[in-house]
Structure formats: C-alpha cells, structure tokens
N, C-alpha and C positions, 0 to 999 in steps of 0.2 A: 748589861746595866747602862753602859754609856750610850748605846743605841737607843734604849728606852728614854733616857734623859733628852737626847737630841730630838726624838720624836715629840716629846712633851713640849719642849721649848718651841718647836716649829708650830704646834697647835696653838700655843699661847700667843705667839707672835702674830699668827694669822687672825686669831680672834680679836686681839687688841687693835690691829690695823683696821679690820673691818668696822669695829665699834667706833674707833677714832674718826674714820672717814664718814661713817654714817651720822655721827653727831654734828658734823659740820653743816648738815642740812638744817639744823635748828639754831645755828648762830644768828642772832638778830641783827643782821647787817642792814644797812640803810636802803630803803626804796626797793627797786627791782633786783638789787644784787643779793637779796636774801638767798642763801644756799649756794651761790656761785663760787664762794671762796674755797670750796672743796677741790675745784678743778686744777689749779696750779700744783697743789700738793699731791693730788692723785696722779698727775702727769709725772711728777718727780719720783714718787714712790714706784710707779709702774716701770719707769725707765731704769730705776736703780735695781729693782729685782730682776728686770730683763737682763741687765748688764751683769748682775751678780746672782744668778739663780741659787748659788750655794747659801745665800742669806736665809733661805727657808729650809736649809739642810744643815750640813756640817759647819758651814761658815757662821751660822747664827751663834753658836756657842762661843766661837772665837771673838765675834763682834761684841758680845755682851761681857765676856770674862777674860779674853785673851790679853796678854801683856802689850804695852806700847800704844794702846788706843785710849788711854784715860783722858787725854785732852778733848778728843772728840765726844766722849761720853759726857764729860762735864758741860761742854757747850750745848749739847743736845738737851741735857736735863735742865739747864738754865732756860733754854728756849721753851721747853714744855711748861715749866713753872710760870713763865711770863704769859704764855697763851692761856693756861688754865685760870690764872688770876684775873686776866682781862675778861675772859669768858664769863667767869662767875660774877664779876663786878657788873658786867653789862646785863646779865640775866636778873640780878637783884634790882637794877635800875628800872627794868621792864619798859624801857623806851618811853618813859613819861615825859622826858625833856632831853635837852642836850646834855650828855654825860661829859663832864670836864674835870672830875675829881679822880683821886687815886692814880692808877697808871695813865689815865687819860689826861692827867695834868703834866705828864712827862713827854708823851708823844700822842699824836692824834689817832694813831692806828696801832695800839700795842698788841692787838691780836695778830696782825700781820707780822709785826716785829718778832713776836714769839715763834711763829711758824718759820720765818726766815732764819732765825738763830738756831732753831731745832734742826732744820735741814742742813744748816752749815755744819753742825756737829756730825751729822751722818755723812756729809761730804768729806769732812776731815778723816773720819774713820775709814771711809771707802778708799781714799787716796793712800793712806798709810797701809791699808790692807793689800792694795794692789797698785803700786806706783805707776805702772804703764797705762792705767785707766784714767790718769789725772785729768787730762784735758776733756775727756768725755764727761766725767762726773762734774767738773767745774761748769761746763756748758749747760748740763742739765740743771744745775743749781741756778745759773744765771737766767735761764728761761723761766724757771719757777718764780724767781724774784721779780723779774720784769712783769710777769702775770699779775703779781700782787701790787706792784706799783701802778699798773693800769687799773686794776680793780679799785684801788684806794682813790685814784684820781676821779674815776667815774662816780664813786660813792660820795666824794666831796661835793660834786656838782649837785647831787640830789640833796645833800644836807644844807647846801647854800640856799637852794630853793625853799627848803622846809623851815630853816631857822633864820635866814637872812643875815641881818647885821650882827646878831648874836654869834653866829658861826664865823663870820668874817673877823670879828674881834678875837675869837678863840684861835683862829688860824694865825693871827698876828702874835699871839702870846706863846703858843705851843708848837714845837717842831712837827714835821710831817710823820715819817716812820722811824727814822733814826734820831736819837736825842742830840741833835747837832745842828747849829746854824753858823754860817760863816759870813759875817758882815751883811752886805747887800746882795750877795750872790743868790740867785733864785733857787728855791728849794729843790726843784727837779734836777738842777745841775749838781748841787751838793750831794743829793742822793745817788746820782749816777757816779760821781767821783768816789763815793764811799764804796759802792757795790763793786766797781771795777778795780779799786785798790785791794779789796778783800779777795776778789777773784785772782788778781796777780799774785798775792801772797800765797794763795792756795796752790798755785802752780809751782811755788818754790818748796812746798812741803816734802816732796820726794828727796830733795837735796839734804834735808835735815833728818831724814829717816835713819835710825840706827840700822847698820847692815844686817843684824840678826834679829829683826823685829818678829818675824814669823818663824 
C-alpha cells in the first residue's frame, strides 16, 4: 500500500513538473524573451533532482508530508501563489498596454519574484532534508536567481524601447523584483544585497535544524 502511494506521488510530481515547465513557454514576456523564462527554473529543478534523485521516489513523500519542513512548504506555496496571480493578471491584460496594476504596482516583475520565492522554499526544504548539501543547493538557487535578474534586465530594455517615457516613469514608481528601495542606492545593488543576504541566511539553516528532524 505504501509503495503504491509513493509510486502514485512520483507520477503526480513528474506530471505537474512537466506541465508547469511547459506552461512557461506561453508566459507573455516582453519582446524576444518570450518563452525564455523557463530556463533558469529548468536548470534549478534539473540540478535539484540530480542532487536528490530520491525526490522522485521515497523522498518525495517526506518532502510533501514529513515533519520539520513546514517553513519551506509555506514559502514555496507563497511563491507559487504570487507567480500564478501575476501570470493570470498578465494573461487577462493580453499585452494591450503597459501593465501597472495589481501585483505589477508592487514590483515590476512579480512573476520572477514568485519563481524566486517558490524555489527558495524548495531550497529551504532541501537544506533541512540534507544539511551537508547546503552550499550546493544555495549555489543552485543563486544561479537561478541571477538568471532571472539578467532576464528581467534584458526585458526592461525591450519595454523601454516599446513604451518609452511611460515605462521610465513606471520604473521610478515601482521597485524592480523585490518590493524594496533604499534611498538613492541603485536597484541592481539593492537586489544583489538582498539575494546575497538570503543566501547567507540559508547557509545558517543547518545550525537551526532540530537534531531529530528526519
């Protein structure tokens, strides 16, 4: 019975992962970046499952229902909700003009923020699941985040050409990816500080892990 449940969970996880990645090809990103947003996430998931092959086996049950990983699950769920909300909002807008309402009035790239937060949750779960893997998983997450920062920057160049002064004013009102601005410090530097601070905090997670988590 337990083996059958694990097999079923594995099939569901594989189907959801495939559908989720496939759907990224239809996210209406700006200009030539249409469909490219799948690659940083695909890299992260590929490396994660390569590092933890048990995630498509016995480890998947623990990841979804095991004790001690609730923080990571909550963070991943929040990220998924942010991404889906931004995705639906953009689809409804149908790219008729510059989208500046809803989540897009909080940050300029809420879809990327959602993916980053979602994979942050997976990273937290992976570190707590296997503390010795901490630095590997954090590095994988950092590479993925830098990929989305690069894509967001390239996308903004396209949007500036398309919308000109309107997008420039939007940039001045709304933060980049994280809902944070610090005085006159350039946004790329603020973003980098935030990302590296989170990465440093992730490396401290094994120290906070209860001794009998697994």
